[in-house]
C-alpha positions as CSV (number, residue, x, y, z in Angstrom):
1,M,-12.7,19.0,-47.9
2,S,-9.5,18.5,-46.0
3,I,-9.3,17.5,-42.5
4,N,-6.4,20.2,-42.1
5,N,-8.7,23.2,-42.5
6,V,-8.7,25.1,-39.6
7,S,-11.6,27.7,-39.3
8,P,-10.4,30.9,-38.1
9,N,-12.2,31.1,-34.7
10,K,-9.9,27.8,-33.9
11,E,-6.8,29.9,-34.9
12,S,-7.7,32.8,-32.8
13,A,-8.7,30.7,-29.8
14,D,-5.1,28.8,-30.3
15,R,-3.7,32.4,-30.4
16,L,-5.1,33.4,-27.0
17,A,-4.1,30.2,-25.4
18,I,-0.4,31.0,-26.6
19,I,-0.6,34.4,-25.2
20,S,-2.0,33.6,-22.1
21,V,0.4,30.9,-21.8
22,I,3.3,33.4,-22.3
23,L,1.8,35.8,-20.0
24,G,1.4,32.7,-17.1
25,G,5.0,32.1,-17.7
26,I,6.2,35.8,-17.2
27,S,4.5,36.1,-14.0
28,A,5.8,32.6,-12.8
29,I,9.4,33.8,-13.4
30,L,9.0,37.6,-11.8
31,P,8.8,36.5,-8.2
32,F,12.0,34.4,-8.7
33,I,13.9,37.1,-10.8
34,I,12.8,39.8,-7.9
35,N,14.1,37.7,-5.4
36,I,17.4,36.8,-7.0
37,I,18.2,40.3,-7.8
38,F,17.0,41.7,-4.0
39,S,18.5,39.1,-2.1
40,K,22.1,38.7,-0.8
41,P,23.9,35.4,-2.7
42,G,23.3,32.7,-0.5
43,V,21.0,33.7,1.5
44,G,17.0,32.5,0.7
45,L,14.4,30.1,1.2
46,G,16.6,26.9,0.7
47,P,16.9,25.2,-2.9
48,F,13.1,23.6,-2.5
49,A,11.6,26.6,-2.3
50,Y,12.9,27.1,-5.9
51,L,13.6,23.5,-7.3
52,T,10.4,21.8,-6.5
53,P,7.9,24.6,-8.2
54,S,9.9,24.5,-11.3
55,L,10.4,20.6,-11.3
56,L,6.6,20.0,-10.4
57,G,6.0,22.6,-13.5
58,F,7.9,20.4,-15.6
59,V,6.3,17.6,-14.7
60,I,2.8,19.2,-15.4
61,G,3.6,20.2,-18.5
62,L,4.8,16.9,-20.0
63,I,1.5,15.3,-18.5
64,I,-0.8,18.0,-20.2
65,G,1.6,17.9,-23.5
66,F,1.3,13.9,-23.9
67,R,-2.4,14.1,-23.0
68,G,-2.6,16.8,-25.9
69,L,-0.8,15.1,-28.0
70,R,-2.9,11.7,-27.4
71,S,-6.1,13.4,-27.7
72,R,-4.4,15.4,-31.2
73,S,-5.6,19.0,-29.2
74,K,-3.0,20.9,-30.5
75,T,-3.8,23.4,-27.9
76,L,-3.1,21.2,-24.9
77,A,-0.1,20.2,-26.3
78,K,0.9,23.8,-26.7
79,V,0.1,24.6,-23.1
80,G,2.2,21.6,-22.1
81,V,5.2,22.8,-24.1
82,S,4.9,26.4,-22.6
83,V,4.8,24.9,-18.9
84,C,7.2,22.4,-19.5
85,L,9.9,25.2,-20.8
86,V,8.5,27.6,-17.9
87,G,9.9,24.8,-15.5
88,L,12.7,23.8,-16.8
89,T,13.2,28.0,-17.3
90,L,13.0,28.4,-12.9
91,W,15.1,25.3,-12.6
92,L,17.8,26.7,-15.2
93,M,17.6,29.9,-13.4
94,Y,18.1,28.7,-9.5
95,S,20.9,26.3,-11.0
96,L,22.5,29.2,-12.0
97,Y,22.0,31.5,-9.1
98,I,23.1,28.3,-6.7
99,W,26.3,28.5,-9.2
100,Y,26.9,32.4,-8.5
101,A,26.2,32.0,-4.5
102,S,28.6,29.5,-4.5
103,L,31.6,31.6,-6.2
104,F,31.7,33.8,-3.1
């Protein structure tokens, strides 16, 4: 009997966790996109309104991911990686927004 055998219930739980993280990431990104589209460049809440949540999401994702790897929980590690990617995406979006606003 191999240790790598995974029951179908475990695989479906992993898939559900991944889908919920993707949906959570989309719902986290949407307000930033809407704010960028419907606001004038250079006008907004300031850099900390976008940078702080995204960097915080990145740090939280790193912590969750490393804890998942330490406990050998594949799902927890995937959640951590997904949260990291959402945080980095938000940070990159705002950095591009700042660059775009500085052009005009």
